[in-house]
Structures are given as C-alpha cells and as structure tokens.
C-alpha positions in Angstrom: 0.0 0.0 0.0 1.1 3.5 -0.7 2.7 4.9 2.5 0.8 8.3 2.2 -2.4 6.4 1.8 -1.6 4.0 4.7 -0.8 6.9 7.0 -4.0 8.8 5.9 -6.2 5.8 6.5 -4.9 5.8 10.1 -5.8 9.5 10.9 -8.9 10.6 12.7 -11.6 11.8 10.3 -11.1 15.5 10.9 -7.3 15.3 10.3 -7.8 13.2 7.2 -10.3 15.6 5.8 -7.9 18.5 6.4 -5.1 16.7 4.7 -7.0 16.0 1.4 -8.9 19.4 1.3 -6.2 21.1 -0.8 -6.8 18.5 -3.5 -10.3 19.8 -4.1 -11.4 22.8 -2.1 -14.8 21.4 -1.1 -15.1 20.7 2.6 -18.1 18.3 2.0 -15.9 16.3 -0.5 -13.0 16.2 2.0 -15.3 15.0 4.8 -17.1 12.4 2.7 -13.9 11.1 1.2 -12.3 10.7 4.6 -15.5 8.9 5.9 -15.1 6.3 3.2 -11.7 5.1 4.6 -10.0 2.8 4.6 -9.1 3.1 0.9 -7.0 0.3 -0.4 -5.0 1.9 -3.2 -4.7 4.8 -5.6 -7.2 3.5 -8.1 -9.7 3.1 -5.3 -9.0 6.5 -4.0 -9.6 8.1 -7.4 -12.7 6.2 -8.0 -14.1 7.1 -4.5 -13.1 10.7 -5.0 -15.0 10.8 -8.3 -18.1 9.1 -6.8 -18.1 11.5 -3.9 -17.6 14.6 -6.1 -20.5 13.7 -8.4 -22.8 13.1 -5.4 -22.3 16.6 -4.1 -24.8 19.5 -4.6 -23.9 22.6 -6.6 -23.1 24.6 -3.5 -20.3 22.3 -2.7 -19.0 22.4 -6.3 -19.0 26.2 -6.1 -17.0 26.1 -2.9 -14.3 24.1 -4.7 -14.4 26.4 -7.7 -13.9 29.4 -5.5 -10.8 27.9 -3.9 -8.9 28.5 -7.2 -7.4 31.7 -8.4 -8.4 33.1 -11.7 -6.2 32.0 -14.6 -3.3 34.3 -14.7 -3.7 35.3 -11.0 -2.4 34.0 -7.7 -5.2 34.7 -5.2 -8.4 32.6 -4.8 -11.8 34.2 -4.5 -12.5 32.4 -1.3 -10.3 30.7 1.3 -7.8 28.3 -0.2 -5.1 26.4 1.6 -1.5 27.2 1.1 -0.9 23.8 -0.6 -3.8 24.4 -3.0 -2.5 27.8 -4.0 1.0 26.4 -4.5 -0.4 23.7 -6.8 -2.4 26.2 -8.7 0.6 28.5 -9.2 2.6 25.5 -10.5 -0.2 24.3 -12.8 -0.7 27.8 -14.2 3.0 28.6 -14.6 3.4 25.6 -16.8 0.4 26.2 -18.9 0.6 30.1 -19.1 4.4 30.4 -19.4 4.2 32.0 -22.9 1.6 34.7 -21.7 3.6 36.0 -18.8 5.9 38.3 -21.0 3.2 39.2 -23.5 1.1 42.1 -22.3 -1.5 41.7 -25.1 -2.0 38.1 -24.2 -2.4 38.9 -20.6 -5.0 41.5 -21.4 -6.8 39.0 -23.7 -6.8 36.5 -20.9 -8.1 39.0 -18.3 -10.8 40.2 -20.6 -12.0 36.7 -21.4 -12.0 35.8 -17.7 -14.1 38.9 -17.0 -16.6 38.0 -19.8 -16.9 34.5 -18.4 -17.5 35.8 -14.8 -20.1 38.2 -16.1 -21.9 35.4 -18.0 -21.7 32.6 -15.4 -21.2 34.4 -12.1 -18.0 32.5 -11.2 -14.4 32.0 -12.3 -13.5 30.0 -15.4 -12.2 26.7 -14.3 -10.1 24.5 -16.4 -7.6 21.6 -15.8 -4.8 23.5 -17.4 -2.2 20.8 -17.1 -0.8 19.8 -20.5 -2.5 22.7 -22.3 -0.9 25.7 -24.0 -2.0 29.2 -23.4 -3.5 29.2 -26.9 -5.6 26.2 -26.1 -6.7 27.6 -22.7 -7.8 30.9 -24.4 -9.6 29.0 -27.1 -11.4 26.7 -24.6 -12.4 29.7 -22.4 -13.9 31.5 -25.5 -15.7 28.4 -26.7 -17.2 27.7 -23.3 -18.7 31.2 -23.2 -21.2 29.8 -25.7 -22.4 27.0 -23.2 -25.8 27.3 -21.5 -25.6 27.6 -17.7 -26.3 24.0 -16.9 -23.9 22.7 -19.5 -21.2 25.0 -18.3 -21.7 24.0 -14.6 -21.3 20.4 -15.5 -18.2 21.2 -17.6 -16.7 23.1 -14.8 -17.5 20.3 -12.3 -15.7 17.8 -14.6 -12.7 20.1 -14.9 -12.6 20.3 -11.1 -12.8 16.5 -10.9 -9.8 16.3 -13.2 -7.8 18.8 -11.2 -8.7 16.9 -8.0 -7.5 13.6 -9.6 -4.2 15.2 -10.5 -3.7 16.7 -7.1 -4.6 13.4 -5.3 -1.9 11.7 -7.4 0.6 14.4 -6.5 -0.4 14.1 -2.8 0.1 10.3 -2.9 3.6 10.9 -4.5 4.4 13.4 -1.6 4.6 16.4 -3.9 
C-alpha cells in the first residue's frame, strides 16, 4: 500500500479531511472522502473521489471552484489552503508560461476571464495541465457559448480532473 495512503487511513476523520482538502477545495468532499476510509490503493482513491464529487450538490462544487485563483492570478476568490495555492501556481505557470511576458495576451486572458465571470457568475475553471495558453484561451472563449447547466457540468468535470491530478501528487508526496 502507498505509504501516504496508509498513514492517511490511520488518521482521525477530521485530520484526514484537512489533509485532502487542498486537492479539491470542497469541505463536504473532503469530509465524505475521509468517511469512506480505509481506501486500499490509488485507483480506489480516485474512484471514490469521483463518486463523492458527483454526489455533491452545486453549492459544494462552487466552494471548490472558488478555492482556485483566476487563470493568470495567484489569489483565490474564497479561502484556499497554502498547498492548494501552491499547486495552482505550478499548474498555471506551466500552462501560461508564454503569456507572462506578452502584455497583449495577458490583457486578452483578463478580458476573457471577465466575460466568463459576467456570463456565469464564477471564475472560469479548467484543468490547465498539459494545455498551452492558446488552447486555454480557445477553450475559455468556446465555453462562453455554453448554456448555464452545460457549463456548470463542464466546470465540475474540470474540477474532478484537477482533483485527480492533485490526489496523485499528494500520494507521491509532492
């Protein structure tokens, strides 16, 4: 068994929830995931995480969304853990490296973020890992055409993907 997972399985529920909270940002997700312990391995952890995530109501999804900074920024809308912000910064740095020196591209990203927030009332959420800044901007602009329900579901799936990547990093001790 993974040593991080073995140790986590042995924690009390409150400590276990606190430890995984940076992976998602939803307190309900963290509480429910820790309540499903013991979890045998990484595959079971990811499957359980996904099942818990999709069982949550919209308010818990929004709590997770709000724990992320806007693309191109470093502060979250709501309380985020230091680990969550560190992971966000690393994820964004890799994906947006070519924008950092380009003032016009930064402006385009900021304007697109603002349009999204005006349209949907929340930040644009995307699992940016492995995507270029061009792909990110294209996805942001295309998702502006989604209806509210479709976009909520898309954002929730992006959060699920981010959570899976972060759980894997957490299991690796990163």
